[in-house]
C-alpha positions as MATLAB code, in Angstrom:
seq = 'WYQRRVREAVVSTQSTGSSGINAEYGDSSTIRTFFTNLPFPTSSSCVVHLRAVQTMAKKTGELLLKLRGLMTQNGQLAAYIVPSDDPHMSEYVSSNFCRRAFISGFTGSAGTAVVLQVKALMWTDGRYFLQAEKQMDENWSLMKAFMPGTPSKEEYLSSNLEKSSKVGIDPKTCSVQLFKTLNKQLRSAGMELVPVADNLIDKVWDDAPAAPSAPVFVHDIKYAGESASSKLETLRKKIKEKQCSAIVLSALDDIAWLYNLRGSDVNYNPVFYSFAIITPNSSTLFVDETRLGEEVRSSLTETSTKIQPYDAVYSSVKELTDRVFLPLSTNAAIAQAIPAEQWCVGMSPVQELKAIKNEVELQGMRDCHVRDGAA';
ca = [
      50.412   66.954  125.369;
      48.784   65.416  122.393;
      46.106   68.054  122.104;
      48.643   71.011  122.630;
      50.836   69.336  119.863;
      47.986   69.215  117.401;
      46.983   72.937  118.022;
      50.602   73.932  117.593;
      50.782   72.159  114.252;
      47.485   73.657  113.159;
      48.669   77.212  113.946;
      52.054   76.607  112.270;
      50.457   75.353  109.192;
      47.777   78.096  108.879;
      50.260   80.945  109.640;
      53.260   79.791  107.589;
      51.939   77.441  105.037;
      54.541   74.879  105.976;
      53.863   71.140  106.114;
      52.045   69.906  109.101;
      48.430   69.337  110.274;
      45.904   71.872  108.854;
      42.601   71.357  110.495;
      40.643   72.516  107.568;
      42.612   71.690  104.446;
      45.243   69.048  105.355;
      45.377   65.938  103.191;
      45.782   62.277  104.140;
      49.590   62.233  103.522;
      50.208   65.334  105.701;
      48.147   63.586  108.488;
      50.169   60.395  108.188;
      53.474   62.289  108.318;
      52.397   64.152  111.468;
      51.517   60.890  113.323;
      54.682   59.207  112.046;
      56.744   61.889  113.867;
      54.872   61.680  117.135;
      57.055   60.136  120.001;
      54.442   57.532  120.856;
      52.623   54.725  118.994;
      49.463   55.796  117.288;
      46.607   53.916  115.645;
      44.491   54.465  112.575;
      41.661   55.771  114.693;
      43.695   58.827  115.412;
      43.890   59.610  111.676;
      40.110   59.089  111.412;
      39.689   61.510  114.348;
      41.725   64.145  112.530;
      40.083   63.637  109.211;
      36.701   64.395  110.908;
      38.095   67.730  112.160;
      39.232   68.825  108.719;
      35.824   68.942  107.241;
      35.462   71.338  104.226;
      32.520   73.823  104.223;
      29.447   72.474  102.276;
      28.376   74.577   99.317;
      24.745   75.522  100.043;
      23.924   78.262   97.694;
      21.878   76.253   95.210;
      20.045   74.485   97.905;
      18.969   77.722   99.541;
      17.911   79.174   96.326;
      15.675   76.119   95.765;
      14.363   76.253   99.400;
      13.526   79.963   99.187;
      11.555   79.202   96.071;
       9.458   76.712   97.964;
       9.065   79.212  100.773;
       7.515   81.671   98.353;
       5.263   78.994   96.968;
       4.109   77.883  100.316;
       2.302   81.037  101.613;
       5.003   83.616  100.916;
       7.021   82.642  103.962;
       9.564   85.274  105.134;
      11.403   82.581  107.247;
      11.530   78.831  107.436;
      12.890   77.155  110.775;
      14.788   73.962  110.429;
      15.250   72.203  113.965;
      17.446   69.294  114.691;
      14.639   67.007  115.909;
      12.857   64.033  114.473;
       9.175   63.611  115.090;
       9.818   62.024  118.458;
      12.093   64.908  119.782;
      14.952   62.241  120.200;
      18.368   63.357  121.419;
      19.916   61.316  118.525;
      18.188   60.879  115.220;
      18.577   58.491  112.182;
      20.248   59.950  109.090;
      16.960   60.408  107.247;
      15.987   63.034  109.756;
      19.241   64.988  109.661;
      17.621   67.796  107.644;
      19.280   70.780  109.367;
      22.780   69.107  108.678;
      21.782   68.595  105.077;
      20.729   72.072  104.415;
      23.665   73.781  106.239;
      26.470   71.398  106.207;
      26.783   71.696  110.131;
      26.714   68.325  111.572;
      26.829   69.050  115.232;
      24.143   67.326  117.444;
      22.415   70.528  118.577;
      21.485   73.613  116.553;
      18.537   75.252  114.707;
      18.687   76.810  111.267;
      16.607   79.752  110.255;
      16.448   80.484  106.606;
      15.196   83.873  105.412;
      14.729   85.205  101.825;
      17.961   87.106  101.985;
      20.114   85.320  104.723;
      20.503   82.090  106.658;
      21.337   81.809  110.374;
      22.412   78.914  112.480;
      21.908   78.973  116.274;
      24.119   76.406  118.334;
      25.868   76.465  121.628;
      29.456   76.888  122.673;
      30.342   73.176  121.988;
      30.053   73.670  118.272;
      31.119   77.290  117.549;
      34.452   76.194  115.845;
      32.851   73.192  114.067;
      29.963   75.319  112.704;
      32.301   78.001  111.388;
      34.329   75.349  109.506;
      31.388   73.374  108.069;
      29.065   76.283  106.919;
      29.944   78.354  103.849;
      29.500   82.044  103.133;
      25.823   81.809  102.922;
      25.355   81.102  106.572;
      25.869   83.277  109.692;
      26.677   81.745  113.040;
      24.539   82.770  115.987;
      26.263   82.056  119.171;
      23.425   80.900  121.402;
      23.456   81.958  125.050;
      26.390   84.410  124.489;
      25.847   87.988  125.559;
      24.432   89.992  122.641;
      23.088   87.061  120.862;
      19.309   87.193  120.404;
      17.249   84.145  120.506;
      15.531   82.888  117.336;
      12.277   84.473  118.480;
      13.961   87.819  119.269;
      15.636   88.057  116.083;
      12.762   87.218  113.980;
      10.503   89.657  115.923;
      13.030   92.384  115.315;
      14.039   91.855  111.794;
      10.924   90.831  109.942;
       8.050   93.084  108.848;
       4.795   92.834  110.741;
       2.267   90.367  109.194;
       5.348   88.106  108.031;
       4.819   84.379  107.981;
       7.280   82.130  109.601;
       7.015   78.455  108.613;
       8.038   75.296  110.429;
       7.217   71.500  110.106;
       5.169   70.779  113.154;
       6.522   67.365  113.259;
       9.943   68.581  114.041;
       9.114   70.627  117.135;
       7.545   69.751  120.488;
       4.021   70.995  121.299;
       5.549   73.315  124.001;
       8.136   74.848  121.477;
       5.435   75.494  118.986;
       3.211   77.257  121.642;
       6.178   79.440  122.738;
       7.130   80.261  119.120;
       3.721   81.074  118.250;
       3.007   83.303  121.263;
       6.235   85.443  120.750;
       5.757   85.878  117.041;
       2.089   86.835  117.476;
       3.013   89.406  120.028;
       5.144   90.910  117.323;
       2.374   90.836  114.658;
       3.651   87.827  112.833;
       2.110   84.354  112.217;
       3.677   80.969  112.749;
       2.598   78.699  109.926;
       2.684   74.894  110.237;
       4.066   73.496  107.023;
       2.871   69.783  106.616;
       5.194   68.756  103.933;
       8.762   69.416  105.075;
      10.362   71.798  102.620;
      13.979   70.346  103.168;
      12.719   66.923  102.042;
      11.700   68.567   98.720;
      15.101   69.665   97.947;
      16.932   66.643   99.435;
      17.082   64.474   96.257;
      19.293   61.628   97.669;
      17.965   61.600  101.161;
      18.853   58.408  103.077;
      15.940   55.807  103.302;
      13.970   55.380  106.470;
      15.435   52.620  108.784;
      14.235   49.063  107.955;
      16.082   46.826  110.201;
      13.923   44.265  111.977;
      12.439   44.966  115.463;
      13.077   42.305  117.909;
      11.843   41.012  121.430;
      13.663   41.973  124.523;
      13.212   38.806  126.593;
      11.507   38.871  129.987;
      14.709   37.259  131.559;
      16.221   40.656  130.921;
      13.153   42.826  131.193;
      11.984   41.314  134.515;
       8.336   42.338  133.856;
       5.917   41.383  131.040;
       4.569   44.024  128.497;
       1.057   43.158  129.707;
       1.988   44.043  133.413;
       3.563   47.363  132.222;
       0.469   48.232  130.192;
      -1.817   47.597  133.159;
       0.342   49.902  135.352;
       0.387   52.545  132.767;
      -3.369   52.427  132.548;
      -3.658   53.087  136.220;
      -1.424   56.118  135.899;
      -3.590   57.416  133.059;
      -6.611   57.061  135.210;
      -4.874   58.890  138.088;
      -4.347   61.761  135.728;
      -8.050   61.740  134.867;
      -7.187   61.024  131.150;
      -8.844   58.519  128.764;
      -5.791   58.041  126.676;
      -2.044   58.588  126.237;
      -0.141   59.195  123.018;
       3.398   57.897  123.301;
       6.157   59.400  121.077;
       9.480   58.919  122.836;
      11.160   55.903  121.337;
      12.668   54.680  124.643;
       9.176   54.840  126.350;
       7.756   52.686  123.567;
      10.619   50.140  123.611;
      10.490   49.762  127.343;
       6.667   49.513  127.475;
       6.408   46.678  124.898;
       9.689   44.890  125.663;
      10.743   45.400  122.095;
      14.096   46.738  120.703;
      15.560   48.067  117.360;
      18.602   49.563  115.812;
      17.126   52.635  114.063;
      19.395   55.143  115.917;
      23.108   54.544  116.499;
      23.954   53.526  120.005;
      20.345   53.505  121.013;
      18.308   50.152  120.827;
      15.035   51.728  119.681;
      12.792   51.798  116.631;
      10.654   54.466  115.008;
       7.046   54.121  116.323;
       4.208   55.766  118.101;
       1.691   54.216  120.463;
      -1.791   55.143  121.822;
      -2.987   53.332  124.993;
      -6.482   53.718  126.241;
      -8.142   51.759  129.232;
      -9.197   48.986  126.726;
      -6.872   49.173  123.703;
      -3.200   49.406  122.759;
      -2.100   50.376  119.351;
       1.443   50.462  117.962;
       2.127   52.674  114.847;
       5.119   51.113  113.120;
       6.252   49.822  109.644;
       4.685   46.402  109.793;
       7.167   44.851  107.399;
       9.767   44.981  110.121;
       7.924   42.779  112.518;
       8.713   39.166  112.570;
       6.473   36.364  113.968;
       8.044   36.611  117.474;
       7.273   40.236  117.662;
       3.736   39.823  116.301;
       3.106   37.069  118.829;
       4.403   39.238  121.599;
       2.014   42.011  120.499;
      -0.864   39.608  120.253;
      -0.375   38.766  123.933;
      -0.961   42.290  124.982;
      -3.989   42.720  122.575;
      -1.978   45.296  120.649;
      -3.108   46.341  117.271;
      -0.729   47.328  114.559;
      -1.072   50.425  112.386;
       1.195   52.108  109.736;
       3.603   54.576  111.235;
       2.092   57.733  109.812;
      -1.570   56.639  110.663;
      -0.983   58.115  114.157;
      -1.886   61.587  112.863;
      -5.358   60.523  111.722;
      -5.884   58.080  114.595;
      -5.463   60.776  117.405;
      -8.370   62.722  115.793;
     -10.599   59.957  117.036;
      -9.690   60.369  120.628;
     -12.269   61.956  122.898;
     -12.129   63.370  126.446;
      -8.805   64.280  128.127;
      -5.699   62.929  126.397;
      -2.360   62.939  127.966;
       0.439   64.234  125.853;
       4.067   63.763  127.054;
       6.638   66.656  126.707;
       8.109   64.604  123.665;
       4.849   64.872  121.683;
       5.369   66.830  118.424;
       3.066   69.728  117.437;
       1.403   67.934  114.495;
      -0.051   65.240  116.843;
      -1.078   67.981  119.293;
      -2.754   70.085  116.663;
      -4.923   67.047  115.481;
      -6.400   67.074  118.937;
      -8.686   70.016  120.404;
      -6.431   71.998  122.801;
      -9.184   71.680  125.559;
      -8.478   67.844  125.584;
      -4.642   68.287  126.160;
      -3.039   67.226  129.415;
       0.654   67.985  128.858;
       3.280   66.760  131.176;
       6.179   64.402  131.886;
       5.686   60.976  130.540;
       4.374   58.431  133.201;
       6.391   55.786  131.449;
       9.562   57.851  132.245;
       8.640   57.683  135.926;
       7.929   53.960  135.765;
      11.075   52.894  133.983;
      13.220   55.045  136.267;
      12.526   52.550  139.001;
      14.459   49.319  138.171;
      13.146   45.854  139.119;
      15.543   43.209  140.583;
      16.195   41.770  137.123;
      17.182   44.991  135.725;
      19.307   45.968  138.687;
      21.199   42.585  138.370;
      21.564   43.202  134.611;
      23.210   46.440  135.314;
      25.738   44.890  137.900;
      26.536   42.141  135.402;
      27.131   44.836  132.726;
      29.598   46.616  134.926;
      31.409   43.367  135.658;
      31.850   42.588  131.921;
      32.781   46.155  131.190;
      35.453   46.242  134.010;
      36.892   42.884  132.660;
      37.173   44.353  129.150;
];
């Protein structure tokens, strides 16, 4: 009933201009009046929810003009692809990696922006069609992904750009598999996919949020049920079974589970931004060292894990020899730093290991459900 009443009020306001809820232009007093007249108690959270719906379209003309200038300066790019991903292919990302939302105004969790010299397009799925239409201004065209008649990004670029055109993308923001797919399809159309090392959105985002800096903390063994040393030993056996000499971990949940560490870099996810490289004889965690307290450092020392700066992973992987296991979450920039003949790409063995819960973890899940049920 509530949802139907809101829709009726929206339609009434948009068609007649009378007072009520207008999902795009309604002000706070209008929203309060609407909820006051509802025949049941409401809370302030309802008002917050309606405010989120009434988002005005972001003006992006000046930003796109700057971006297109950078595209011209960086190899005469005919198009620039802006995915939603961070360098770890996370489902949810911290605010400093929300580049697609910044350049377009569209804040949905899924979508890919493609900026050409004369137009800008946004591919997203059916969950976000209405939201995208309201949040994007006249500079953007919505491409309704997976709908009949809507070409994929690759199909559109292949059909609408001239042969020999260059398409840019930050290789840190796409997986190794996606980069290979894009490159193959564009090459078949006579075009080139160009990895752009310095993200162009960052160069026009003057007030970008700072990277997360909250402390990393230890996940006690009384909750984990297994030490990090034991987990590392099991992982090394898995690497050996796959006939590889090293594994590069990018997925944040893989790293948090493996080292029994936690963080708060992403809302609702107890993870921290980092990479890891594990070989038969070494373990290296790539993370902002200033975020590690004495307890965390002691825990890493127990596993003989070295600490390196976050971005040092891109140079460190160049030193790896023989076969290297690259999970599906590996970004293309890491993969490109390793000769392709050394790649072994597949599902992360850590995903397989942490999917099987030990007795302590199982009891923790039961206890969690009891507390949740009581609440």
